[in-house]
C-alpha positions as CSV (number, residue, x, y, z in Angstrom):
1,M,-113.6,-55.0,-56.8
2,I,-113.4,-58.8,-58.1
3,W,-114.7,-59.6,-54.2
4,F,-117.8,-57.1,-55.2
5,I,-118.5,-58.5,-58.6
6,A,-118.1,-62.5,-57.2
7,A,-120.8,-61.7,-54.3
8,N,-123.2,-59.8,-56.7
9,F,-123.0,-62.9,-59.2
10,G,-123.4,-65.3,-56.0
11,L,-126.5,-63.5,-54.8
12,L,-128.0,-63.1,-58.6
13,V,-127.6,-67.2,-58.8
14,A,-129.0,-67.9,-55.3
15,L,-131.9,-65.0,-56.2
16,V,-132.8,-67.1,-59.5
17,S,-132.6,-70.2,-57.8
18,L,-135.0,-68.9,-55.5
19,V,-137.2,-68.2,-58.2
20,L,-137.2,-70.9,-60.3
21,M,-137.8,-73.1,-56.8
22,L,-141.1,-71.1,-56.2
23,L,-141.9,-71.3,-60.2
24,G,-141.3,-75.1,-59.7
25,R,-143.5,-75.6,-56.5
26,K,-147.0,-78.2,-57.2
27,S,-150.5,-76.5,-56.6
28,T,-153.3,-78.5,-55.3
29,L,-154.5,-80.9,-56.6
30,I,-158.4,-81.6,-57.1
31,F,-159.1,-85.5,-57.4
32,G,-155.0,-85.9,-57.7
33,K,-155.0,-84.8,-61.0
34,Y,-156.3,-81.2,-61.7
35,P,-154.3,-78.1,-60.6
36,C,-155.8,-75.3,-58.7
37,K,-154.3,-71.6,-59.0
38,G,-151.1,-71.4,-56.9
39,P,-149.8,-68.4,-54.9
40,F,-147.4,-67.6,-57.8
41,Y,-150.2,-68.3,-60.3
42,S,-150.5,-64.6,-61.5
43,I,-146.4,-64.3,-62.2
44,K,-146.2,-67.6,-63.9
45,Y,-149.6,-66.5,-66.0
46,R,-148.3,-63.6,-67.0
47,I,-144.9,-65.2,-68.1
48,A,-146.6,-67.8,-69.9
49,L,-148.8,-65.2,-71.7
50,W,-145.6,-62.9,-72.7
51,L,-144.2,-66.3,-74.1
52,L,-146.9,-67.6,-75.7
53,R,-147.2,-64.3,-78.2
54,R,-143.7,-64.4,-79.1
55,L,-143.5,-67.9,-80.1
56,R,-147.0,-67.4,-82.2
57,L,-145.1,-64.2,-84.0
58,H,-142.2,-66.6,-84.7
59,F,-143.9,-69.8,-86.1
60,Y,-147.0,-68.1,-87.5
61,K,-147.6,-64.6,-88.1
62,R,-144.1,-64.1,-89.5
63,N,-145.0,-67.1,-92.1
64,E,-148.4,-65.7,-92.8
65,E,-147.9,-65.4,-96.5
66,L,-146.7,-68.8,-96.7
67,L,-149.3,-70.6,-94.4
68,S,-151.9,-69.2,-96.0
69,S,-151.0,-69.9,-99.3
70,S,-152.6,-72.0,-102.0
71,A,-150.1,-74.4,-102.7
72,H,-149.9,-74.7,-99.0
73,L,-153.3,-75.4,-97.6
74,A,-153.3,-77.9,-100.7
75,T,-150.4,-80.0,-99.1
76,I,-152.2,-80.0,-96.1
77,D,-155.5,-80.7,-96.8
78,C,-155.3,-84.0,-98.3
79,P,-154.6,-87.5,-96.9
80,Q,-150.8,-87.1,-95.7
81,P,-148.0,-89.7,-96.2
82,L,-147.3,-92.0,-92.9
83,T,-143.7,-91.9,-92.1
84,D,-141.8,-94.7,-90.2
85,D,-142.7,-93.3,-86.8
86,P,-144.8,-96.1,-85.3
87,K,-147.1,-93.2,-83.8
88,S,-147.6,-92.1,-87.2
89,Y,-151.0,-91.3,-87.8
90,D,-154.1,-89.2,-89.9
91,V,-157.5,-88.7,-89.1
92,V,-160.3,-86.8,-90.9
93,S,-163.8,-86.4,-89.0
94,F,-167.0,-84.7,-89.4
95,M,-169.3,-83.9,-87.0
96,A,-173.1,-82.8,-88.0
97,A,-176.7,-81.5,-87.3
98,N,-179.7,-80.1,-88.1
99,A,-182.7,-78.6,-86.6
100,A,-185.1,-81.6,-87.7
101,G,-182.8,-83.6,-84.9
102,V,-180.6,-85.5,-87.3
103,K,-176.7,-86.0,-86.2
104,L,-174.0,-87.4,-88.0
105,M,-170.4,-88.2,-86.9
106,L,-167.6,-89.7,-88.5
107,T,-164.0,-90.2,-88.1
108,L,-161.4,-92.4,-90.3
109,E,-157.8,-92.6,-88.5
110,R,-155.5,-94.1,-91.1
111,R,-152.3,-96.1,-89.6
112,R,-149.3,-97.7,-90.5
113,R,-149.6,-100.7,-92.5
114,G,-153.1,-100.4,-93.7
115,V,-154.4,-100.5,-90.3
116,L,-157.6,-98.4,-90.3
117,K,-159.6,-96.7,-87.4
118,A,-163.0,-95.9,-88.0
119,A,-166.7,-95.4,-86.4
120,F,-169.6,-93.5,-87.9
121,Y,-172.9,-92.8,-86.3
122,L,-176.1,-91.3,-87.9
123,W,-179.3,-90.7,-85.6
124,L,-182.3,-90.0,-87.5
125,P,-185.5,-89.2,-85.4
126,G,-188.4,-91.8,-86.2
127,D,-185.4,-94.5,-87.4
128,G,-182.7,-94.5,-84.2
129,L,-179.1,-95.2,-84.6
130,L,-177.5,-96.6,-87.5
131,C,-174.0,-97.2,-86.9
132,S,-170.6,-98.8,-88.1
133,P,-171.3,-103.2,-87.4
134,R,-168.0,-103.2,-85.8
135,L,-168.6,-100.7,-83.2
136,P,-167.5,-100.6,-80.4
137,D,-164.2,-101.4,-81.5
138,M,-163.1,-99.4,-84.4
139,V,-159.7,-101.0,-86.1
140,H,-160.1,-102.0,-89.5
141,F,-157.2,-103.6,-92.1
142,T,-156.8,-102.3,-95.7
143,S,-153.8,-104.3,-96.7
144,E,-152.9,-107.9,-97.3
145,G,-150.1,-109.3,-94.7
146,G,-149.9,-106.0,-93.5
147,Y,-147.9,-104.9,-96.5
148,G,-148.7,-101.5,-98.4
149,E,-149.4,-98.2,-96.9
150,S,-152.9,-96.6,-97.8
151,S,-152.6,-93.7,-99.1
152,E,-156.8,-92.6,-99.2
153,F,-159.1,-92.3,-96.5
154,R,-160.4,-95.3,-97.9
155,G,-162.0,-98.7,-96.2
156,A,-164.3,-100.4,-94.1
157,G,-166.9,-99.6,-97.1
158,F,-166.2,-95.3,-96.6
159,H,-164.2,-94.0,-99.6
160,I,-163.8,-90.0,-97.9
161,F,-161.5,-87.8,-100.2
162,P,-160.8,-83.7,-101.1
163,V,-162.3,-82.4,-104.4
164,R,-160.9,-78.9,-103.8
165,S,-158.8,-78.0,-100.9
166,M,-160.4,-76.0,-97.9
167,R,-163.8,-76.1,-99.9
168,S,-164.9,-79.2,-100.4
169,W,-164.9,-82.6,-99.9
170,R,-167.0,-86.2,-100.7
171,L,-168.0,-88.9,-98.3
172,L,-169.1,-92.1,-99.9
173,Y,-170.1,-95.0,-98.3
174,N,-171.6,-98.7,-99.4
175,G,-172.0,-101.5,-96.9
176,Q,-173.7,-102.5,-94.0
177,L,-174.8,-100.5,-90.8
178,R,-176.2,-101.5,-87.5
179,R,-179.8,-100.6,-86.0
180,N,-180.9,-101.9,-82.8
181,G,-178.8,-105.4,-83.5
182,E,-180.1,-105.4,-87.4
183,L,-177.9,-105.2,-90.0
184,L,-178.9,-103.0,-92.8
185,D,-177.6,-102.5,-96.4
186,V,-176.8,-99.1,-96.9
187,K,-175.5,-96.5,-99.3
188,L,-174.2,-92.8,-98.4
189,D,-173.1,-90.2,-100.4
190,L,-172.6,-87.0,-99.2
191,D,-170.5,-83.3,-100.3
192,F,-169.1,-81.2,-97.3
193,N,-168.6,-77.8,-98.8
194,S,-167.3,-74.4,-97.5
195,T,-166.6,-71.0,-97.9
196,A,-165.1,-70.4,-94.1
197,A,-161.9,-70.3,-93.3
198,H,-159.6,-72.9,-91.2
199,F,-159.3,-72.9,-87.4
200,D,-155.9,-73.8,-86.4
201,Y,-155.4,-74.8,-82.9
202,N,-151.4,-74.5,-83.0
203,R,-152.4,-71.1,-84.4
204,D,-155.5,-69.8,-83.4
205,L,-156.5,-71.5,-80.2
206,S,-156.8,-68.7,-77.4
207,S,-153.1,-67.8,-75.7
208,A,-155.1,-66.7,-72.5
209,L,-156.3,-70.5,-72.8
210,I,-153.1,-72.2,-72.8
211,A,-151.4,-69.4,-70.6
212,D,-154.1,-70.4,-67.7
213,S,-153.3,-74.2,-68.3
214,I,-149.5,-73.8,-68.0
215,A,-149.4,-71.6,-65.3
216,R,-151.3,-74.2,-63.0
217,E,-148.2,-76.6,-63.5
218,A,-145.2,-76.7,-62.2
219,W,-142.2,-75.4,-64.1
220,N,-139.5,-78.0,-63.7
221,D,-136.8,-79.3,-65.8
222,T,-138.9,-81.4,-67.6
223,F,-141.1,-78.5,-68.7
224,Y,-138.2,-76.5,-69.5
225,G,-136.9,-79.2,-71.6
226,L,-140.4,-79.0,-73.2
227,L,-139.8,-75.1,-74.0
228,K,-137.1,-76.1,-76.0
229,R,-138.0,-78.5,-78.7
230,V,-141.6,-76.4,-79.1
231,G,-140.6,-75.9,-83.1
232,Q,-140.0,-80.1,-82.9
233,V,-143.5,-80.7,-80.7
234,L,-145.6,-78.4,-83.1
235,D,-144.0,-79.9,-86.2
236,K,-145.3,-82.9,-85.0
237,R,-148.8,-82.3,-84.4
238,T,-151.4,-80.7,-86.6
239,H,-155.0,-80.1,-86.0
240,Y,-157.5,-77.9,-87.8
241,E,-161.4,-77.6,-88.4
242,Q,-163.5,-76.0,-90.4
243,S,-166.9,-75.3,-90.2
244,G,-169.3,-76.0,-93.6
245,M,-172.2,-78.0,-94.9
246,L,-172.9,-81.6,-95.7
247,T,-175.3,-82.3,-98.2
248,G,-176.9,-85.4,-100.2
249,T,-178.4,-89.1,-99.6
250,I,-178.7,-92.2,-97.7
251,M,-180.6,-94.8,-98.7
252,F,-181.7,-98.1,-96.6
253,E,-184.8,-100.4,-96.4
254,G,-185.5,-99.4,-100.0
255,R,-185.9,-95.7,-99.0
256,R,-183.9,-92.7,-100.3
257,R,-183.4,-89.8,-97.7
258,E,-182.3,-86.0,-98.4
259,L,-179.7,-85.0,-95.6
260,K,-178.4,-81.5,-95.0
261,L,-176.7,-80.6,-91.9
262,R,-174.6,-78.0,-90.8
263,G,-170.9,-79.0,-89.4
264,F,-167.3,-79.3,-88.4
265,R,-164.5,-81.1,-90.5
266,D,-161.9,-82.1,-88.8
267,H,-158.2,-83.0,-90.0
268,S,-155.4,-83.9,-87.7
269,F,-152.0,-85.6,-88.5
270,G,-148.4,-86.0,-87.3
271,T,-147.2,-88.6,-84.6
272,E,-148.0,-87.0,-81.3
273,R,-151.2,-88.7,-80.7
274,C,-150.8,-91.2,-77.8
275,L,-153.9,-91.7,-75.9
276,S,-152.2,-93.7,-73.5
277,S,-150.9,-90.7,-72.0
278,I,-154.6,-88.5,-72.1
279,N,-156.3,-88.6,-68.4
280,R,-159.5,-87.4,-69.8
281,Y,-161.2,-85.0,-72.5
282,V,-165.0,-83.8,-73.4
283,Y,-165.6,-82.2,-76.5
284,F,-168.8,-80.7,-77.7
285,A,-169.6,-79.6,-81.5
286,L,-172.6,-77.4,-81.0
287,L,-174.9,-76.3,-84.6
288,L,-177.5,-73.8,-83.3
289,D,-180.7,-73.0,-85.7
290,D,-179.7,-69.4,-86.5
291,G,-176.5,-71.0,-88.5
292,S,-174.1,-70.1,-85.9
293,S,-171.7,-72.8,-83.7
294,M,-169.9,-73.5,-80.8
295,V,-166.8,-75.9,-80.0
296,V,-166.0,-76.2,-76.6
297,G,-163.5,-79.0,-74.8
298,N,-161.2,-79.5,-71.9
299,L,-158.2,-82.0,-72.2
300,S,-156.4,-83.3,-69.6
301,Q,-153.2,-84.6,-70.4
302,P,-150.7,-83.9,-67.1
303,S,-147.5,-85.9,-69.0
304,F,-148.0,-82.7,-71.7
305,F,-148.3,-80.0,-69.0
306,L,-151.6,-79.6,-69.6
307,S,-153.8,-81.0,-66.7
308,S,-156.7,-79.2,-67.7
309,L,-156.7,-77.5,-71.0
310,K,-159.8,-75.6,-72.2
311,M,-160.4,-75.0,-76.0
312,G,-162.8,-73.8,-78.6
313,Y,-164.4,-71.4,-80.5
314,F,-167.7,-69.7,-81.5
315,C,-168.1,-69.4,-85.2
316,T,-170.7,-66.9,-86.4
317,A,-173.3,-67.7,-89.1
318,E,-170.7,-66.1,-91.9
319,G,-167.7,-68.0,-90.9
320,V,-166.0,-66.0,-88.5
321,Y,-164.4,-68.1,-85.7
322,E,-164.0,-66.2,-82.1
323,P,-161.4,-68.1,-80.2
324,I,-163.1,-69.1,-76.4
325,T,-161.0,-67.0,-73.9
326,A,-162.3,-68.6,-70.9
327,S,-165.1,-71.1,-69.5
328,N,-166.4,-72.4,-66.4
329,F,-166.4,-76.3,-67.8
330,E,-164.2,-78.0,-65.0
331,L,-163.6,-81.5,-65.8
332,Y,-163.6,-82.6,-62.6
333,S,-167.4,-81.2,-62.3
334,Y,-169.0,-82.9,-65.1
335,G,-168.3,-87.3,-64.7
336,E,-165.5,-87.5,-63.1
337,K,-166.4,-91.1,-62.0
338,G,-167.0,-92.1,-65.1
339,T,-170.4,-91.4,-65.9
340,P,-171.2,-88.6,-68.7
341,P,-174.1,-86.4,-67.1
342,Q,-177.1,-86.0,-68.8
343,H,-177.3,-82.6,-68.8
344,Q,-174.6,-79.6,-68.5
345,N,-174.9,-76.1,-68.1
346,F,-171.7,-73.7,-68.4
347,I,-170.8,-70.2,-69.1
348,V,-168.2,-69.7,-71.7
349,N,-166.5,-66.0,-73.0
350,T,-164.7,-65.1,-76.2
351,A,-163.1,-61.3,-76.3
352,D,-166.3,-59.7,-77.1
353,N,-169.0,-61.9,-75.4
354,V,-170.7,-64.3,-73.2
355,Y,-172.2,-67.5,-73.9
356,M,-175.1,-69.6,-71.4
357,V,-174.9,-72.9,-72.9
358,Q,-177.4,-75.6,-71.9
359,I,-177.0,-79.4,-73.3
360,E,-179.7,-81.9,-73.1
361,V,-178.6,-85.7,-73.7
362,E,-181.3,-87.6,-76.1
363,H,-179.6,-90.8,-76.6
364,S,-175.6,-92.1,-76.6
365,A,-173.4,-94.9,-77.7
366,I,-170.1,-96.2,-76.4
367,R,-166.5,-96.9,-78.8
368,Y,-163.2,-98.0,-77.6
369,V,-160.6,-95.9,-79.3
370,G,-156.6,-97.2,-79.7
371,G,-155.2,-100.6,-80.9
372,D,-155.6,-101.9,-77.6
373,W,-158.9,-99.9,-76.7
374,E,-156.8,-97.1,-74.5
375,S,-159.7,-95.2,-74.1
376,K,-163.3,-95.5,-74.0
377,V,-165.3,-92.9,-75.3
378,Y,-169.1,-91.9,-74.8
379,N,-170.6,-90.2,-78.0
380,Q,-173.5,-88.3,-76.9
381,F,-176.3,-86.9,-79.3
382,V,-177.2,-83.8,-78.0
383,A,-179.9,-80.8,-77.9
384,C,-178.9,-77.4,-76.9
385,T,-179.9,-74.0,-76.1
386,V,-177.0,-71.0,-76.2
387,N,-178.1,-67.7,-75.3
388,G,-182.0,-69.1,-76.0
389,I,-180.9,-69.8,-79.3
390,A,-181.9,-73.9,-80.3
391,G,-179.4,-76.5,-81.8
392,Q,-178.4,-79.7,-81.8
393,G,-175.1,-81.3,-81.4
394,H,-172.9,-83.7,-79.8
395,A,-171.0,-84.6,-76.8
396,E,-167.8,-86.7,-76.5
397,Y,-166.4,-88.1,-72.9
398,L,-163.0,-89.8,-72.7
399,Y,-161.8,-92.2,-70.2
400,R,-158.7,-93.8,-69.9
401,H,-159.9,-97.6,-70.3
402,N,-157.3,-100.4,-69.2
403,S,-159.2,-103.4,-69.1
404,G,-157.6,-103.8,-72.8
405,R,-158.8,-105.5,-75.9
406,P,-161.1,-108.3,-75.5
407,E,-159.5,-111.7,-76.8
408,E,-162.8,-112.4,-78.6
409,V,-162.5,-109.2,-80.6
410,A,-158.6,-109.6,-81.2
411,A,-158.8,-113.2,-82.3
412,E,-160.4,-112.3,-85.2
413,D,-157.7,-109.9,-86.7
414,P,-155.3,-111.1,-89.0
415,I,-152.1,-112.8,-87.9
416,W,-149.9,-110.5,-88.4
417,Y,-151.6,-108.2,-86.4
418,Q,-151.7,-110.4,-83.6
419,R,-148.2,-111.1,-83.7
420,I,-147.3,-107.3,-83.6
421,K,-149.5,-106.6,-81.0
422,R,-147.6,-109.1,-78.8
423,F,-144.6,-107.6,-79.6
424,E,-145.3,-104.6,-78.1
425,R,-146.9,-105.9,-75.0
426,S,-144.1,-107.7,-74.3
427,L,-141.8,-104.4,-74.9
428,S,-143.8,-102.9,-72.5
429,N,-143.8,-105.4,-70.1
430,M,-140.0,-105.5,-70.3
431,E,-140.0,-109.3,-71.5
432,L,-139.2,-109.2,-75.3
433,M,-139.9,-112.7,-76.6
434,N,-136.9,-114.5,-78.9
435,D,-139.3,-115.2,-81.9
436,L,-140.9,-111.5,-81.9
437,E,-137.5,-109.7,-81.6
438,D,-137.4,-108.7,-85.6
439,E,-140.9,-107.4,-85.3
440,D,-142.4,-104.2,-85.9
441,F,-144.2,-101.4,-84.0
442,I,-147.8,-100.4,-85.4
443,F,-150.0,-98.7,-82.3
C-alpha cells in the first residue's frame, strides 16, 4: 500500500514537473522581442483569464464600496506624498483637442527633492506649435539645493491643482513658450471639468487583453515569484484616466483666444515607473466630433512579462467606458525601426462593437523622458476617423534612447543634481566613487 502511494505521488510530481516545463517554454519572438502564440497558448490563456478574474474579485470587487467612496477618491485625486523610495513619482497629464484642429498636451511629473519633469505642447492651426522652452529636455528644479519636497504640481511656470476631486482641476501657466525658435510671453488659464467616472487601469483594463499578453510569455520561476507579490505590485503603481472638457483662455502676442477642448486627464503615482525597463510603447488619444473618444495603446515591457500588452477603451459621448478586448495594432508593424509612421490604420474591438481607426499625422515633435534621457518620445498631432466619424487627437511613440543626456544640457543643472547623477552613474558602472558614497538617489 505504501509502495502504491509513493509510486502515484512520484507520478504526480513528474506530471506537474512536465506541465511546468511545457508552460515555461519560450514562444517564437518577432524581431527578438515580441512573442507569438506558442503551442500551449490556449491553455495558458484560460488559466491566466481565470486567475485575473479571481485577483480582481479579491482586490477590487470585494472592496468596491470603499474604492468608490468620496473619502477614498479625495485621497487619490490630489498631489501624492513622495516617499523615500528613489523611484517615487506623481504625474498628472492632459490631452485634448477640438474639431477646429486645436490640440493640447501637458504633463507634469513630480520627483523627489523638488525635481519636476514638464512638457507642454499647444498646436494652433494658423499659429503653429507652441511648446515649453526647454524641450526636448523636460527636467526642471523647484527647490533650492535639492532640499524640501514639493507638495504641489507647481513649477516651470505651471500650477495645476484639483478644485473638486474627480470633477474639476485648474491649469495655470504664466511664462514663455517657444514657437519656431521665438520665445513668446504666454498666459494660460484653463478648467478641466468632468461628470464621467474614471477608468482605473489596474481595475478596468480588459482581462482578455492582459491574459493574451501573459499567455504569450514563458512561465518561469521569476513569473511565479511575481504572482506571489501581485498585491505589492498593485500598491506600487496607480494609473487612472478621466474624460472631460477643457475650457478657458490663452493670451500671447497681445491676443486673447478662447479654448474649448474635449480630452482626458491622467493621474499616475507610485514607485514603479522605470523607463529603462520599457522597450517601446505607442499610445493614441482620439477625440471624435460626435463627442465620443478612444484611447488605444500597446506597451512592451519584457522585464515585467508584458512584451506586448494592448490596452485602452472607447468612451461614449455620455462618459461610459467600454474596455477594448482586442486589437490588431502590433508594435512590430508600426515604426519598429525607430521612425513612427505618418499613417496608421488598424481595428479595435470592444465587447459589443468593432472600430476601424484611420490616423493621419499633421505635425510632430520630439522630447526625451527620464533624468538621463532613457527614452525618446515622438509626440504626434493627428487627424483621425473612427468608423467614418472624424476627429482630432494625439499619438505618442516611445523608444529606448541609449545616448544619455547631452553634457551641454546637463551642465546647466544645479551642482547638487549633477553630483547625484554622477553618483547614480557610478553605481550603475559598479564604480562607487569615494567622495560620493554618502550621496542619495533621485532617478
